[in-house]
C-alpha positions in Angstrom: 84.2 88.8 52.9 82.3 88.3 56.1 83.3 91.1 58.5 82.9 88.7 61.4 85.7 86.6 59.9 87.9 89.6 59.1 88.1 91.7 62.3 89.6 95.1 62.1 93.2 95.0 63.5 93.6 97.1 66.7 95.3 100.5 66.2 98.2 101.5 68.3 98.3 104.7 70.3 101.0 107.2 69.6 103.4 106.3 72.4 105.7 109.0 73.9 109.4 108.5 74.2 111.3 109.3 77.4 112.4 112.6 76.0 108.9 113.5 74.8 107.7 112.7 78.3 110.2 115.1 79.8 109.1 117.8 77.3 105.5 117.2 78.2 106.2 118.0 81.8 107.4 121.4 80.8 103.9 122.2 79.6 102.6 121.8 83.1 103.1 124.3 85.9 102.4 122.5 89.2 102.9 124.3 92.5 105.7 122.1 93.9 108.0 122.5 96.9 111.1 120.4 97.6 113.5 120.9 100.5 111.8 124.1 101.5 112.0 125.8 98.1 109.6 126.2 95.2 110.4 124.3 92.0 110.3 126.3 88.8 110.4 123.3 86.3 109.9 119.7 87.5 111.5 118.3 84.3 114.7 120.3 85.0 114.9 120.1 88.8 118.0 118.1 90.0 116.3 116.9 93.2 113.5 115.2 91.1 115.7 114.0 88.2 116.0 110.4 89.4 112.2 110.1 89.5 111.8 111.7 86.1 114.4 109.3 84.8 112.5 106.3 86.1 109.3 107.3 84.4 111.1 108.3 81.2 112.5 104.7 81.2 108.9 103.3 81.2 108.2 105.3 78.1 111.3 104.1 76.2 110.6 100.6 77.5 107.2 100.5 75.8 108.8 101.4 72.4 111.4 98.6 72.5 110.3 96.0 69.9 111.5 93.0 71.8 109.6 94.0 74.9 106.3 94.8 73.3 104.7 91.5 74.2 104.8 92.6 77.9 105.1 96.4 77.6 102.0 96.9 75.4 98.5 95.4 75.7 95.4 95.4 73.5 92.4 97.0 75.0 90.0 94.8 73.2 87.0 96.8 74.3 88.4 99.8 72.4 90.4 98.1 69.7 93.5 100.0 70.8 97.1 98.8 71.6 98.1 100.8 74.7 100.8 101.0 77.3 100.6 98.1 79.8 100.8 100.7 82.6 97.4 102.1 81.5 95.6 98.9 80.5 92.5 97.4 82.1 93.0 93.7 82.3 90.7 91.5 80.2 92.2 88.1 80.9 94.4 86.2 83.3 97.1 86.4 80.6 97.0 90.2 80.9 97.8 89.9 84.6 100.7 87.5 83.9 102.2 89.9 81.3 101.7 92.9 83.7 103.6 91.0 86.3 106.5 90.3 83.9 106.5 93.9 82.7 106.6 95.4 86.2 109.5 93.0 87.2 111.6 94.0 84.1 110.9 97.7 84.7 111.9 97.5 88.3 115.1 95.5 87.5 116.2 98.7 85.7 114.7 101.4 87.9 114.2 99.9 91.4 110.6 101.2 91.4 108.9 102.0 88.1 106.1 104.0 89.9 103.9 104.2 86.8 102.3 100.8 87.5 100.2 102.4 90.2 98.1 103.9 87.5 97.3 100.4 86.1 96.2 99.3 89.6 94.0 102.3 90.2 92.4 102.1 86.7 91.5 98.5 87.2 90.1 99.1 90.7 88.1 102.0 89.5 86.7 100.1 86.5 85.3 97.6 89.0 83.9 100.3 91.3 82.0 102.3 88.7 80.5 99.2 87.2 79.2 98.2 90.7 77.8 101.7 91.3 76.0 101.7 88.0 74.6 98.2 88.6 73.2 99.4 92.0 71.7 102.5 90.5 70.5 101.0 87.2 72.4 103.6 85.3 75.4 103.9 82.9 76.6 107.3 83.9 79.6 106.4 86.1 81.0 103.8 83.7 80.6 106.2 80.8 82.6 108.8 82.5 85.3 106.3 83.3 85.4 104.9 79.8 85.9 108.4 78.4 88.6 109.1 80.9 90.4 105.8 80.2 90.3 106.4 76.5 91.9 109.9 76.9 94.7 108.8 79.2 95.5 105.8 77.1 95.5 107.8 73.8 97.6 110.6 75.3 99.9 108.1 77.0 99.8 110.0 80.3 101.4 109.3 83.7 98.8 109.2 86.4 99.6 109.6 90.1 97.4 107.9 92.7 96.3 110.2 95.5 94.7 107.7 97.8 96.2 107.8 101.3 94.7 110.6 103.3 96.6 112.5 106.0 94.0 110.7 108.3 94.5 112.8 111.5 93.5 111.0 114.6 93.5 107.3 113.5 90.9 106.3 116.1 88.4 108.6 114.5 86.4 108.4 111.3 86.6 111.1 108.6 83.6 113.0 109.7 84.8 112.9 113.4 88.2 114.6 112.7 88.9 117.9 114.4 90.3 119.2 111.1 88.2 118.1 108.1 91.1 118.7 105.7 92.9 115.6 107.0 90.7 113.8 104.5 89.9 115.0 101.0 86.2 115.8 100.8 83.6 117.7 98.8 83.0 121.2 100.1 80.7 122.4 97.3 78.8 121.0 94.3 76.9 122.8 91.5 75.8 122.2 87.9 79.3 122.4 86.6 81.1 120.1 89.0 82.4 119.7 92.6 84.9 121.6 94.7 87.3 119.5 96.9 89.6 120.3 99.8 91.8 118.1 102.0 95.1 116.4 102.1 96.6 113.3 100.5 99.8 111.9 101.9 102.4 109.5 100.4 101.5 110.3 96.8 104.1 108.4 94.7 105.8 110.5 92.0 103.3 113.4 92.4 105.5 116.2 91.1 106.3 114.5 87.8 102.8 113.1 86.9 100.5 114.7 84.4 97.3 114.1 86.4 96.3 112.7 89.8 93.5 110.2 90.4 92.0 111.1 93.7 90.5 108.1 95.5 89.1 107.4 99.0 91.4 105.5 101.3 89.0 103.6 103.5 85.4 102.3 103.9 82.9 105.0 104.6 79.7 105.3 106.6 76.6 107.5 105.8 78.1 110.3 107.9 81.2 110.3 105.7 79.3 110.9 102.5 81.3 114.1 101.7 84.5 112.1 102.0 83.5 109.4 99.5 84.9 111.1 96.4 86.8 109.8 93.4 87.9 112.2 90.6 90.8 113.1 88.3 92.7 116.4 88.3 95.6 117.9 86.5 98.7 118.3 88.7 98.7 122.0 88.0 95.0 122.6 88.8 94.6 125.9 90.8 94.5 125.1 94.5 96.8 122.1 94.4 100.1 122.3 96.4 102.6 119.5 96.2 105.2 119.2 99.0 107.7 116.6 97.9 110.8 114.7 99.1 113.7 114.5 96.6 113.7 111.4 94.4 116.5 108.9 95.1 119.9 110.4 96.2 120.4 113.1 93.6 122.8 115.4 95.6 126.1 116.3 94.2 128.0 115.4 97.4 127.1 112.3 99.4 128.4 111.6 102.9 129.7 108.1 102.1 130.5 108.3 98.5 128.9 107.7 95.1 125.3 106.5 94.7 125.7 104.5 91.5 122.0 103.5 91.3 119.8 106.0 93.2 121.5 109.0 91.7 120.2 107.9 88.4 116.8 106.4 89.4 114.6 107.1 92.4 111.1 107.8 93.6 109.7 111.0 95.1 106.8 110.8 97.5 104.7 113.9 98.3 102.0 115.4 100.5 99.4 116.9 98.2 97.1 119.6 99.6 93.8 120.5 97.9 92.4 124.0 98.6 89.0 124.4 97.0 90.0 122.6 93.8 87.3 122.7 91.1 86.6 119.4 89.3 84.1 119.3 86.4 81.5 116.5 86.4 83.1 114.7 83.5 86.2 114.1 85.7 84.1 112.9 88.7 83.6 109.2 88.9 81.6 109.3 92.1 80.8 111.8 94.8 78.8 110.8 97.8 78.3 107.1 97.1 79.8 106.1 100.4 78.4 102.6 100.4 80.6 101.7 97.4 83.9 103.1 98.7 85.0 99.7 100.0 84.8 98.3 96.4 87.4 100.7 95.2 89.7 100.3 98.2 89.5 96.5 98.1 89.9 96.1 94.3 92.8 98.7 94.1 94.6 97.1 97.1 94.4 93.7 95.5 95.7 94.8 92.1 98.4 96.9 93.8 99.7 94.2 96.0 99.9 91.9 93.0 102.0 94.6 91.2 104.2 95.1 94.3 105.2 91.5 94.1 106.7 92.0 90.7 108.3 95.3 91.7 110.1 93.8 94.6 111.1 90.7 92.6 112.8 93.1 90.2 114.7 94.6 93.2 115.5 91.1 94.3 117.1 90.5 90.9 119.4 93.4 91.5 120.5 92.0 94.9 121.0 88.5 93.4 123.2 89.9 90.6 125.1 92.2 92.8 125.7 89.5 95.4 127.1 87.1 92.8 129.4 89.9 91.4 130.6 90.7 94.9 131.5 87.0 95.6 133.4 86.9 92.3 135.2 90.2 93.0 136.2 88.8 96.4 137.8 85.8 94.7 135.2 83.3 95.8 132.8 81.0 93.9 129.4 80.2 95.6 129.4 76.9 93.7 132.3 75.7 95.7 131.8 77.7 98.9 128.7 76.5 100.9 128.9 79.5 103.2 128.2 81.7 100.2 126.0 79.3 98.2 123.5 78.9 101.0 122.7 82.6 101.5 122.6 83.1 97.7 120.1 80.3 97.3 118.1 81.7 100.3 118.0 85.1 98.5 116.8 83.4 95.3 114.2 81.3 97.3 112.7 84.4 98.9 112.5 86.4 95.6 111.1 83.6 93.5 108.9 82.4 96.4 106.9 85.6 96.6 107.0 86.1 92.8 105.4 82.6 92.5 102.5 83.9 94.5 102.0 86.6 91.9 102.0 84.0 89.2 99.5 82.0 91.1 97.3 85.0 91.7 97.3 85.7 87.9 96.5 82.1 87.0 93.7 81.9 89.5 92.3 85.3 88.5 88.6 85.7 88.2 86.4 87.8 85.9 84.5 90.6 87.8 80.8 90.0 87.1 80.0 93.8 86.9 82.9 95.2 84.9 84.1 92.1 83.0 87.7 92.9 84.0 90.0 90.4 85.6 91.0 90.5 89.2 94.0 88.7 90.6 93.3 86.1 93.3 93.2 88.0 96.6 94.7 85.2 98.7 97.8 84.7 96.6 98.1 88.5 96.0 98.1 89.2 99.7 100.3 86.2 100.7 102.9 87.3 98.1 102.9 90.9 99.3 103.0 89.8 103.0 106.0 87.6 102.2 108.0 90.4 100.5 106.9 92.9 103.2 108.3 90.8 106.0 111.3 89.3 104.2 112.8 92.5 102.6 115.0 92.8 105.7 116.2 89.2 105.2 117.0 90.1 101.5 119.2 93.0 102.7 120.9 90.8 105.3 121.6 88.0 102.8 123.2 90.5 100.4 125.3 91.8 103.3 126.3 88.3 104.3 127.7 87.3 100.9 129.3 90.7 100.3 131.2 91.3 103.5 131.8 94.5 105.5 133.7 96.3 102.7 130.4 97.7 101.3 130.2 100.1 104.2 134.0 100.4 105.1 135.4 101.6 101.7 136.9 105.1 101.5 134.9 107.6 99.6 135.2 108.0 95.8 137.4 111.1 96.2 140.2 108.8 97.3 140.0 107.1 93.9 141.6 110.2 92.4 143.9 111.2 95.3 147.5 110.9 94.1 148.6 110.3 97.7 146.4 107.2 98.2 144.8 106.0 95.0 147.6 103.8 93.7 148.2 102.0 97.0 144.5 101.5 97.6 144.0 99.9 94.2 146.8 97.5 95.0 145.8 96.4 98.5 142.1 96.3 98.0 142.0 94.2 94.9 141.0 90.6 95.7 140.5 88.4 92.7 143.4 88.9 90.2 140.7 88.7 87.4 138.6 91.5 88.7 140.1 95.1 88.7 140.0 97.1 91.9 137.6 99.7 90.4 135.1 97.0 89.4 135.2 95.5 92.9 134.5 98.9 94.7 131.9 99.8 92.1 129.9 96.7 93.0 130.4 97.3 96.7 129.1 100.8 96.4 126.1 99.6 94.4 125.1 97.2 97.2 125.7 99.9 99.8 123.4 102.2 97.8 120.6 99.7 97.6 120.8 98.2 101.1 122.9 100.3 103.6 122.0 103.9 102.7 119.0 106.2 103.1 117.8 104.6 99.9 118.1 101.1 101.4 116.0 102.1 104.4 113.5 103.6 102.0 113.2 100.3 100.1 112.7 98.4 103.4 109.9 100.7 104.7 108.1 101.1 101.3 108.2 97.3 101.0 106.7 96.9 104.5 103.9 99.4 104.3 103.4 100.1 100.6 100.0 98.9 99.5 98.9 98.5 103.1 100.3 97.2 106.3 101.0 93.5 107.1 98.0 93.6 109.3 95.8 94.6 106.4 97.1 91.8 104.3 96.6 89.2 107.0 93.0 90.4 107.4 92.4 89.9 103.6 94.0 86.5 103.6 91.8 85.3 106.5 88.7 87.0 105.0 89.1 85.3 101.6 90.8 82.0 102.4 88.5 79.0 102.1 88.9 77.8 105.7 85.4 76.3 105.5 86.5 73.8 102.9 89.3 72.6 105.1 87.0 72.3 108.1 84.5 70.3 106.2 87.2 68.1 104.7 88.3 67.1 108.2 84.8 66.7 109.4 84.1 64.4 106.5 87.2 62.3 107.2 86.1 62.0 110.8 82.7 60.9 109.5 80.8 63.4 111.6 78.0 63.8 109.0 77.8 67.5 109.6 75.8 69.5 107.0 77.0 72.8 105.8 75.8 75.6 108.0 75.9 79.1 106.4 75.7 80.8 109.8 78.8 79.0 111.1 81.7 81.4 111.2 84.5 79.1 110.4 82.8 77.5 107.4 81.6 80.8 105.7 84.3 80.7 103.0 84.5 77.6 100.8 86.3 76.7 97.5 85.3 73.5 95.8 88.4 73.5 93.6 89.4 74.9 90.2 90.5 73.5 86.9 92.3 74.7 83.8 89.7 75.5 81.2 90.2 76.4 77.5 92.6 79.2 78.3 95.5 76.8 78.9 94.6 73.5 77.3 95.8 73.9 73.7 98.0 70.8 73.1 101.7 71.7 72.8 101.2 75.4 73.7 103.0 76.7 76.8 101.2 79.4 78.8 104.3 81.6 78.9 107.1 81.8 76.3 110.5 83.5 76.4 110.8 87.1 75.1 113.1 87.5 72.0 116.8 86.9 72.7 117.6 90.6 72.1 116.2 91.4 75.5 119.3 89.8 77.1 121.8 90.5 74.3 122.8 88.3 71.3 122.3 84.6 71.6 125.6 82.6 72.2 
């Protein structure tokens, strides 16, 4: 038979389970501090357990048969079926499925964290291809391809060490009084490079297997030493990780139980590099300052696209909890406009910014250098800007439909106090169909997500995660085809003005787009439902 007509089926990597992931962490010995004390075992540290749980869920998620259409992806360039979290996108459909996967993951965990690796790998694929094209070489891409194959085949968790400590924000890296406020190359030899410096706000750093170190900004020629991108194990000598706890894992909380964030959470850490050696095979570039903007831009676009899905998953939690609280209070939003309106507003916000993520996927473009697919930057940034500025409205709306009880309830110790428990259960039950314990459980769930330390964390990470609102506005203006709108109006006014490439307001133009062969098969929808077992047995 003709081999061209009988392609070899892709082979699937050996995916870890959540328990295997936890066990894999025990084979690493990172230098980690939490709350002023050194951590002996990350996998067994109570302060980090919610974060470890969140990542463990991503591993079990990928092994669930009914979720495999979104949890796994075929890396056609390698003929391997891999975790979606480690996949480099080869089509607009890949971006749509990644969006769905991240949303489902964050419905369960609040923030799945591992999707940052996907965003960084896709950004780096574009950057190394651009560098090789400029140099007329294949070296950088070959190193990345080998690295990608290894992390996919070993099913690793990769942390993204991008945001530098930055020091004086008005100064460039080479102008800082303390050079270690940015990661930089301090030595290079035949075997590799040596780096020092500090990365701040590294998501999940303690419980990752490796860190992908990337520059956080555009560079000039004087910043050559700071233009470095490489991969390191978390327990490489010279690396110190100073972390916050993940979620709210403490045994005693000031306002009662944390039904969600005690189970799932996210640690963020400052990572300090003190003369860390990196072999050349793990160095993707060092000194190519003129290409740093490619990585920062492409990573930011991919990451903002993913953030849309992550916060949509969080919105799903608020929508579900808000509806449950209305029911527990004995009220039905379908008959009470004062509840229906804020519930619909919450739905509108969540699905509104998620729709931008879908549009960014559909309007994705193929990168001419790497062949990978990039979500549309305008829709990616609009969606991220919407969620960044409306996260506070999402919390407010959840509060509006729930009432003040979510922050006024007695603590859970009173649930077992013989002097108060029985009476409280009688007077604080609302709907006769919803037991008291179910009502207060929902109230404490909403408090945990919106009116606690964890609620404040979700607000701030939504606002600044992936870049500030100002950065998103800059990218929207930089990429939006204002020129097409200007020329449209001038044509309607019959001005007869020819296009002027030097005219600032007409620099960006977009003639329009159409749906090509990717979505024109008669009778075939672009997206189809997952198997019913995802939501339980069909009625």
